[in-house]
N, C-alpha and C positions, 0 to 999 in steps of 0.2 A: 160156038163161043170162042174156040181157039182162033178161028179166022178173024173174028171181031177184035180179039185182043191183039193179034198180030198187026192188023190194020191200024188200030189206035196207037200202038207202040211205034209203028213205022212213021205215021204222021207226026207224032210228037218228036221223034228222033230227027226228022228232016227239018222241022221248025227250029229246034234247038241248035242244030248244026248251022243253019242260016244265021242265027243270032251270034254264034261263036265266030263265024267267018267275018261278020260285020264288025265285031269287037276287035278282031285281029287286024283288020284294015286300019283301025284308028290308033293302034299301038305302034306307031312308027319309031318311037324312041327306044323300044326294047330290041336287044340283039336277038340273033337267031336262036340261041340256046334258051334264053328266057321265054321267047315266044313258044318254043316247043314244049317247055315244062308247063307253061300256063295252059296251053291247049290240052296237054295230057291230063292235067288236073281237072279241067272242065269236062273232058270226055268221061272221066271216071265218075264225076258228079252226075253226068247225063245217064250213065248206065244204071246208077243207083236209083235215079228218079224214074227211069223207065221200068225197072224191076218192081218198084213200088206201085206204079200205075197198073202194071200187069196183074199184080196181086189183088189190087182193088177191084179190077174188072172181073177177075176170076171169082171173087166173092160176091158178085152181083151188084157192085157199085155202078153208077152211071144210069141206072133205071129206077123208077119209083114202083115198088111192087107191094102187093098185099101178102101178109103172112097168114098162113092157114090156121095156126093155133099157137098156144103158149110155148109148146115145145120148139117150134121153129123160131120164135122170138129169142129164146135163150140160146139156141144154136147160132143165130146171127150175131148175138152179143159177144160170143166167144171169138168170132172171126173178125169183127169190125169194131175197132176202138171207139169210133164216133158214129152215133146213130141219131137220126131224126125220125121219130116215130109218131105218126098221126093216129090218134084214137078217134074213131068215127062211128056214126050210125047212118044207116041207109036213108032214114027219114029226114036227115038234116041237110038243108040246102047249103048252109055254110060249110059243111064238110066237102061239098063238091067244089066250092070256091078254093078251099085249102088244097084239094087234089090238083087243081089247075096250076097253082103256083109251085107246089112241090114237084110236080112232074117236070117243070122247066128247070128248077134248081138241081134236081137229081142229075140231070145231064151235064150241068155246068160244074157242079162240085162233086167230082168223083172221089174226093178224099173222105166223104161220109156216105153211110148207107141210109138211103131214104126209103121208108116203108110205111105201111099203115096196118092197123089192127081194128077189126070190128069189136067194139067194146062189149057188145051183147053176146058175142060168141066166145069171148075170153074174159069172163067175169072175175076169175081169180086174179089175173094179171092187172085188170083195171082196178080192182079193189086194193090190191097190195101197193100199187103205184098211186093210189088215192085220186083216181080219175073221177071227177064228179061233174064236170062241165064238158059238153060236147059242142064244138071240137076242142080237143086239147092235144098239143104237140109236146111229147116228152123228148128232151134233149139229153142224150146219154153219152158219157165219156168214160172209157175204161171200166165199163160195167157198173157205173154209178150214175144215177139221175142227177144232173147238174142244174137243170132249169126246166121250166114249163112255159109254153105259150098257151094261155087259157082264153078261149074265145078270141075276140078281135080287139080287146081293150088296148093291147100294146102295139096294134097295127093301125092306129089312127081312129079306132072305134067306129069303123065304117066298113061296108062290104066291098067297096070298089077300090081298096088299096091296091098298089101295084106290086109286082114281083120283087122289085128292088127293096120295098119296105119289109117284105117277108125275109128276104136275104139278110138285110141289116139286123133284124130282130134275132134270127137264128144265130148270126155271128156273135151276138152278145154272149152266148154261152161258150164260145170257142169250138163249137162242133164243126165249123167250116172255116176255110181261109177267107180273109176279107181285106181288101186293099184300101177301102174307104175309111172315113172317120166314124168310129163307133159312138162318138158322143153326139153325132148329128144325124137324125133320121133323113134319108134321102128325099123324102117328100116335104120336109120342113125347111124353112130358110133361116132359122135361128138355132142357136145351141140349146141342147136339152141334156140334162144329166143322164147318165147311163140308166137303163131300165133296172128297177129294183128286183133283183133275183133272190131276195131273202124274205119272202112273204111268210107270215106266221103259219105254223102247222095247223092252227085253228081254221085257216081258210081252206084246208084240205090238201095242201101241197108241202111236202117236206123238202125244202131246197138244200138241206145239208147233204142230201144224196142217199137215195135208197140203194142198197148194195144188192145187185142182182145175184151174187153168189148166195146170199142169205135167202132171197126169195125163191131161188131154184131149189134149195134144200127143203 
């Protein structure tokens, strides 16, 4: 793990240093002192970014993993502010489709922890988070459930949606960074209002946010 972290930090450092050098070449109108101060400031930002990336990787970010039980889920939630958690069953083919996309996104978005939980092996957690439909992806921020992706309705209501569609939908919750247009699904050509993340509790999902501190107690 330490070797993996060091390699990732080294690659990120080299890429950012190249960007800094390119920017410096374009700033011909600044004098030497101004250039030096600007570069020092950017290098400090670089150090902070690399430290954060190292912490993410040390906490298991960058990979899509299965959690053994509810205890591990709560431990993860204390270390990772942003969590994308897939509740699945082995008998569901659609859960395997979700696995494929989340495995790709976990590697791309190391700012969030991507994981999955067998709903049948963790009935307490599934019940308290009101998981009724499989697959369901719980999107958690600062130990509070902020959003759910229930089935494939928000993903074009089809099994052959692309990974970009899943990425866009997850980004609606703020769980991952997203550079695109949140009002426009990547697979559609026209504007669409943001996904409604305030469904009624009668539908089985409390979008006001289940507090994991209360659930763990």
